[in-house]
C-alpha positions as CSV (number, residue, x, y, z in Angstrom):
1,X,-51.7,262.8,117.8
2,X,-52.9,260.6,121.0
3,X,-54.5,259.3,118.6
4,X,-50.5,257.5,116.5
5,X,-49.8,254.4,118.3
6,X,-53.1,252.9,118.3
7,X,-52.8,253.5,114.1
8,X,-49.5,251.8,114.0
9,X,-51.2,248.7,116.8
10,X,-54.1,249.0,113.8
11,X,-52.1,249.1,110.7
12,X,-49.4,246.8,111.9
13,X,-52.0,243.8,112.6
14,X,-53.6,244.2,109.2
15,X,-50.4,243.7,108.2
16,X,-50.0,240.9,109.2
17,X,-53.9,239.1,108.8
18,X,-53.4,240.5,104.5
19,X,-49.6,238.1,104.5
20,X,-50.8,235.0,106.1
21,X,-54.0,234.9,104.2
22,X,-52.2,235.8,101.2
23,X,-50.4,232.2,102.2
24,X,-52.5,230.1,102.9
25,X,-54.1,231.3,99.0
26,X,-50.6,230.0,98.3
27,X,-50.1,227.1,100.1
28,X,-52.4,224.8,98.1
29,X,-51.6,225.4,95.1
30,X,-47.7,225.0,96.1
31,X,-48.9,220.9,97.2
32,X,-50.1,220.5,94.2
33,X,-46.6,221.1,92.6
34,X,-45.0,219.1,94.9
35,X,-47.6,216.2,94.6
36,X,-49.4,215.9,92.8
37,X,-49.2,212.7,90.8
38,X,-49.9,214.3,86.6
39,X,-46.7,215.9,85.6
40,X,-49.6,218.7,83.7
41,X,-51.0,219.5,86.3
42,X,-47.8,219.9,88.6
43,X,-46.5,221.8,85.8
44,X,-49.9,224.0,86.3
45,X,-49.8,224.8,89.6
46,X,-45.9,225.8,89.3
47,X,-47.2,228.0,86.2
48,X,-49.9,230.0,89.3
49,X,-46.9,230.1,91.5
50,X,-44.8,232.0,89.2
51,X,-47.8,233.8,87.8
52,X,-49.2,234.6,91.7
53,X,-45.3,235.5,93.4
54,X,-43.7,237.3,90.4
55,X,-41.9,240.6,91.5
56,X,-42.1,243.5,90.9
57,X,-38.8,244.9,90.6
58,X,-39.9,248.4,89.7
């Protein structure tokens, strides 16, 4: 039982790292979806965002 606080702390660090990595992966797609001059490229980026950020309501 004395290892429980250490495990919880490590789990929190892993969760925060995973969330930050996910945000860094989505950020360039968001930038393209907003700032691209080509309408087709903007549309493709928005479709990609819809796939990446779809909700899983189960």
